[in-house]
C-alpha positions as CSV (number, residue, x, y, z in Angstrom):
1,M,38.7,14.6,-133.3
2,S,40.7,17.1,-131.2
3,G,43.9,15.4,-132.5
4,R,42.9,16.0,-136.1
5,V,42.1,19.6,-135.3
6,N,45.5,20.1,-133.7
7,D,47.2,18.5,-136.7
8,I,45.3,20.9,-139.1
9,M,46.3,23.9,-136.9
10,D,49.9,22.7,-136.9
11,K,49.9,22.3,-140.7
12,G,48.2,25.8,-141.2
13,S,50.8,27.4,-138.9
14,I,53.7,25.8,-140.9
15,M,52.2,27.0,-144.2
16,D,51.7,30.6,-142.9
17,S,55.4,30.6,-141.9
18,E,56.5,29.4,-145.3
19,D,54.4,32.1,-147.0
20,R,56.0,34.8,-144.8
21,I,59.4,33.5,-145.7
22,E,58.6,33.5,-149.4
23,R,57.3,37.1,-149.2
24,I,60.4,38.2,-147.3
25,V,62.6,36.6,-150.0
26,D,60.6,38.3,-152.8
27,I,61.1,41.6,-151.0
28,Y,64.9,41.2,-150.8
29,V,65.1,40.0,-154.4
30,S,63.0,43.0,-155.6
31,A,65.2,45.4,-153.7
32,E,68.4,44.0,-155.1
33,A,66.9,44.1,-158.6
34,V,66.1,47.8,-158.2
35,R,69.6,48.5,-156.9
36,D,71.1,46.6,-159.8
37,M,69.0,48.5,-162.4
38,K,69.9,51.8,-160.8
39,H,73.5,50.9,-160.7
40,K,73.4,49.8,-164.3
41,K,71.8,53.0,-165.4
42,E,74.4,55.1,-163.7
43,T,77.0,53.1,-165.4
44,E,75.5,53.6,-168.8
45,D,75.2,57.3,-168.2
46,F,78.8,57.4,-167.1
47,N,79.8,55.5,-170.2
48,T,77.9,57.8,-172.5
49,E,79.4,60.9,-171.0
50,E,82.9,59.9,-171.2
51,P,84.4,56.9,-172.8
52,R,86.9,55.3,-170.6
53,T,89.1,52.5,-170.9
54,P,87.5,49.3,-169.7
55,R,88.7,48.4,-166.3
56,H,87.8,46.3,-163.4
57,T,85.6,47.9,-160.9
58,G,84.2,46.7,-157.6
59,S,80.6,46.3,-158.7
60,D,80.9,42.7,-159.4
61,G,82.3,42.1,-155.9
62,V,79.5,44.1,-154.5
63,T,76.9,42.1,-156.4
64,I,78.5,38.9,-155.1
65,S,78.6,40.3,-151.6
66,R,75.0,41.3,-151.8
67,A,74.0,37.9,-153.1
68,A,75.9,36.3,-150.3
69,G,74.2,38.6,-147.8
70,V,70.8,37.8,-149.3
71,C,71.6,34.0,-149.0
72,L,72.8,34.5,-145.5
73,G,69.7,36.5,-144.6
74,L,67.5,33.8,-146.2
75,M,69.3,31.1,-144.2
76,C,68.9,33.1,-141.0
77,V,65.2,33.6,-141.8
78,L,64.9,29.9,-142.6
79,L,66.8,29.0,-139.4
80,M,64.6,31.3,-137.3
81,T,61.5,29.9,-138.9
82,A,62.7,26.4,-138.2
83,V,63.4,27.4,-134.6
84,I,60.0,29.0,-134.3
85,V,58.3,26.0,-135.9
86,L,60.3,23.6,-133.6
87,C,59.4,25.7,-130.6
88,F,55.8,25.7,-131.6
89,I,55.9,21.9,-132.1
90,F,57.7,21.4,-128.8
91,I,55.2,23.6,-127.0
92,Q,52.3,21.7,-128.5
93,E,53.9,18.3,-127.7
94,R,54.6,19.5,-124.2
95,Q,51.0,20.6,-123.8
96,Q,49.9,17.3,-125.2
97,L,52.3,15.5,-122.8
98,K,50.9,17.6,-119.9
99,T,47.4,16.7,-120.9
100,K,48.4,13.0,-121.2
101,I,50.1,13.2,-117.8
102,T,47.0,14.8,-116.3
103,N,44.8,12.2,-117.9
104,L,47.1,9.4,-116.8
105,T,47.2,10.9,-113.3
106,E,43.4,11.0,-113.1
107,E,43.2,7.5,-114.5
108,R,45.8,6.4,-112.0
109,D,43.8,8.0,-109.2
110,Q,40.6,6.4,-110.5
111,L,42.4,3.0,-110.7
112,L,43.7,3.5,-107.1
113,T,40.1,4.3,-106.0
114,N,38.8,1.3,-107.9
115,N,41.6,-0.8,-106.4
116,M,40.7,0.4,-102.9
117,S,37.0,-0.3,-103.6
118,L,37.9,-3.8,-105.0
119,T,40.1,-4.5,-102.0
120,Q,37.3,-3.5,-99.6
121,E,34.8,-5.5,-101.6
122,R,37.2,-8.5,-101.6
123,Q,37.5,-8.2,-97.8
124,Q,33.7,-8.1,-97.5
125,L,33.4,-11.1,-99.8
126,Q,36.0,-13.0,-97.8
127,T,34.0,-12.1,-94.6
128,K,30.8,-13.3,-96.3
129,I,32.6,-16.5,-97.4
130,T,33.7,-17.1,-93.9
131,N,30.2,-16.4,-92.5
132,L,28.6,-18.6,-95.2
133,T,31.1,-21.4,-94.4
134,E,30.2,-21.2,-90.8
135,E,26.5,-21.1,-91.6
136,R,27.0,-24.1,-94.0
137,Q,28.7,-26.0,-91.2
138,Q,25.9,-25.2,-88.8
139,L,23.4,-26.3,-91.4
140,K,25.3,-29.5,-91.9
141,T,25.2,-30.1,-88.1
142,K,21.5,-29.3,-88.1
143,I,20.9,-31.7,-91.0
144,T,22.8,-34.4,-89.1
145,N,20.8,-33.8,-86.0
146,L,17.5,-33.7,-87.9
147,T,18.5,-36.9,-89.7
148,E,19.1,-38.6,-86.4
149,E,15.9,-37.2,-85.0
150,R,14.0,-38.3,-88.1
151,D,15.5,-41.8,-87.8
152,Q,14.5,-41.8,-84.1
153,L,11.0,-40.7,-85.0
154,L,10.8,-43.3,-87.7
155,T,11.8,-45.9,-85.2
156,N,9.3,-44.5,-82.7
157,N,6.7,-44.4,-85.4
158,M,7.3,-48.0,-86.3
159,S,7.1,-49.0,-82.6
160,L,3.9,-47.0,-82.2
161,T,2.5,-48.5,-85.3
162,Q,3.2,-52.0,-84.0
163,E,1.8,-51.0,-80.6
164,R,-1.3,-49.5,-82.3
165,Q,-1.8,-52.7,-84.2
166,Q,-1.5,-54.7,-80.9
167,L,-3.9,-52.3,-79.3
168,K,-6.3,-52.7,-82.2
169,T,-6.0,-56.5,-81.7
170,K,-6.7,-56.1,-78.0
171,I,-9.6,-53.8,-78.7
172,T,-11.0,-56.3,-81.1
173,N,-10.5,-59.1,-78.6
174,L,-12.0,-57.0,-75.8
175,T,-14.9,-56.0,-78.0
176,E,-15.6,-59.6,-78.8
177,E,-15.2,-60.5,-75.1
178,R,-17.5,-57.6,-74.1
179,D,-20.1,-58.7,-76.7
180,Q,-19.8,-62.2,-75.4
181,L,-20.2,-61.0,-71.8
182,K,-23.2,-58.9,-72.8
183,S,-24.7,-61.9,-74.4
184,E,-24.0,-64.0,-71.3
185,R,-25.3,-61.3,-69.1
186,N,-28.4,-61.1,-71.1
187,D,-28.8,-64.8,-71.0
188,L,-28.3,-64.8,-67.2
189,K,-30.7,-61.9,-66.8
190,L,-33.3,-64.0,-68.7
191,A,-32.8,-66.7,-66.1
192,D,-34.9,-66.5,-63.0
193,G,-33.3,-64.8,-60.0
194,W,-30.2,-63.1,-61.7
195,K,-29.7,-59.4,-61.2
196,C,-27.0,-57.1,-62.4
197,H,-25.1,-54.6,-60.2
198,Q,-22.0,-52.7,-61.4
199,S,-19.6,-55.3,-62.9
200,S,-21.2,-58.4,-61.4
201,L,-24.3,-60.6,-61.9
202,Y,-26.1,-62.0,-58.8
203,F,-28.3,-65.0,-58.5
204,F,-30.8,-64.9,-55.6
205,S,-32.1,-68.4,-55.0
206,S,-35.7,-69.1,-54.2
207,E,-35.1,-72.5,-52.6
208,K,-33.0,-73.4,-49.5
209,K,-29.9,-75.6,-49.2
210,S,-27.0,-76.1,-46.8
211,W,-24.0,-73.8,-47.2
212,I,-21.9,-76.6,-48.9
213,E,-24.8,-77.5,-51.3
214,S,-25.4,-73.9,-52.1
215,R,-21.8,-73.4,-53.0
216,R,-21.8,-76.5,-55.1
217,Y,-24.8,-75.2,-57.0
218,C,-22.9,-71.9,-57.7
219,R,-19.7,-73.6,-58.8
220,E,-21.5,-76.0,-61.1
221,R,-22.7,-72.8,-63.0
222,G,-19.2,-71.2,-63.1
223,T,-19.9,-68.9,-60.2
224,D,-19.4,-68.9,-56.4
225,L,-21.1,-67.7,-53.3
226,I,-21.1,-63.9,-53.1
227,I,-18.1,-61.9,-51.7
228,I,-19.3,-58.6,-50.2
229,N,-16.4,-56.1,-50.6
230,N,-18.0,-52.7,-49.6
231,R,-21.0,-50.9,-48.1
232,E,-22.5,-50.2,-51.5
233,E,-22.6,-53.9,-52.4
234,Q,-24.0,-54.7,-48.9
235,D,-26.8,-52.2,-49.4
236,F,-27.6,-53.7,-52.8
237,V,-27.9,-57.1,-51.3
238,K,-29.8,-55.8,-48.2
239,N,-32.5,-54.2,-50.4
240,I,-33.2,-57.4,-52.2
241,C,-33.0,-59.8,-49.2
242,G,-35.8,-58.2,-47.3
243,S,-36.7,-60.5,-44.3
244,D,-35.0,-63.6,-45.8
245,H,-31.6,-64.9,-44.9
246,F,-29.1,-65.8,-47.7
247,W,-25.8,-67.7,-47.6
248,I,-22.7,-65.6,-48.4
249,G,-19.2,-67.0,-49.2
250,L,-17.8,-66.5,-45.7
251,T,-16.8,-69.2,-43.3
252,D,-14.5,-70.0,-40.3
253,I,-14.7,-73.7,-40.7
254,E,-11.0,-74.2,-40.9
255,V,-10.0,-72.1,-37.8
256,E,-12.6,-70.9,-35.4
257,G,-12.8,-67.2,-35.3
258,R,-10.7,-66.7,-38.5
259,W,-13.3,-65.8,-41.1
260,K,-12.3,-66.3,-44.7
261,W,-14.0,-65.7,-48.0
262,V,-14.4,-68.5,-50.6
263,D,-11.5,-67.0,-52.7
264,G,-9.1,-67.5,-49.7
265,S,-8.9,-63.9,-48.6
266,T,-9.2,-63.0,-44.9
267,L,-12.1,-60.9,-43.8
268,T,-10.9,-57.5,-42.5
269,S,-14.1,-55.8,-41.8
270,G,-17.7,-56.9,-42.0
271,F,-21.3,-55.9,-41.5
272,W,-22.2,-58.2,-38.6
273,V,-25.3,-57.7,-36.6
274,S,-24.6,-56.5,-33.1
275,G,-23.4,-59.5,-31.0
276,E,-22.4,-61.6,-34.1
277,P,-20.6,-63.8,-34.7
278,N,-21.3,-65.5,-31.4
279,N,-21.0,-69.2,-32.3
280,Q,-24.1,-69.9,-30.3
281,G,-24.8,-73.6,-29.9
282,T,-21.3,-74.3,-31.4
283,E,-20.4,-75.0,-35.0
284,E,-21.9,-71.8,-36.3
285,D,-19.1,-71.7,-38.9
286,C,-21.0,-70.2,-42.0
287,A,-22.3,-66.7,-42.5
288,N,-25.5,-65.5,-44.0
289,T,-26.9,-62.0,-44.6
290,H,-30.1,-60.4,-43.7
291,S,-31.5,-56.9,-44.2
292,S,-30.2,-56.1,-40.7
293,G,-26.7,-57.5,-41.3
294,W,-24.7,-60.7,-41.1
295,F,-25.2,-63.8,-38.8
296,D,-23.1,-66.9,-38.1
297,T,-25.1,-70.1,-38.6
298,K,-24.6,-73.8,-38.7
299,C,-23.4,-74.8,-42.1
300,D,-25.9,-77.6,-42.5
301,S,-28.9,-75.3,-42.0
302,S,-31.2,-74.8,-44.9
303,V,-30.9,-71.2,-46.1
304,K,-31.3,-69.4,-49.4
305,W,-28.1,-68.4,-51.1
306,I,-26.5,-65.8,-53.5
307,C,-24.2,-66.6,-56.4
308,E,-21.9,-63.9,-57.8
309,K,-20.3,-63.8,-61.3
310,S,-18.0,-61.1,-62.4
311,I,-18.8,-59.7,-65.9
312,L,-15.1,-58.9,-66.5
313,K,-13.8,-62.4,-66.0
């Protein structure tokens, strides 16, 4: 829009210059015409006053000189006008060029600023790319580690699943065995003379036999003569025995003085009555228990007996 306004102003200025030139030319032409008319009148007056012989005067030369001067003046005016117009045009073009230079300079500065910003942004993006690349590598490493850990966990899980299945099978078997033992215990408890203590069942006989016969009786029923392992078990037996004597699974029949239990283990400490074992009368190679403690007795003596059966076996 500003360019069109400048063009219109340029055209208006040129038209004003041409109008001025035309007015100047009209003024010169009018002035010459007045001079010619005055000169012509003077010539006519002169001719009327005194007839003279026609001759060549310098008026024609003057007219030509004036016309030449007028043309020269017009040319000067036109030249001056052209110079003025050209100067005006040059000034406008220079101003436009200055404006363009200013705009281009501003645009260049803006581009430089943008370029600097883009350079910084590119540097930041490169830094981000580097960081993201490192992070990606770390994530890959983590993924690899997690994959290995997952595989290890899957393997462990499979092993635990198998172990769990085995434990379930064992539990099932133990449950069945427990139920069977409970059933056997109940059956034994129903029989006369059987009593339960902790993890064992005990049969206290009401009749009397020798030590060997008593043991045979127990073994025929899947048990054996009692093995007393601790004070608690001894107290349990003592409370039931009362004043009766009962064979226990202890003997030194193999080596005198070396007492062994029926399972082959050697006696380390016992609950003998004071002064026992004394082997009084010789061949007192079998032990029995009483509420007061243990005694050594001849193995062929007739004594009640105690059979013991573990519930866990």
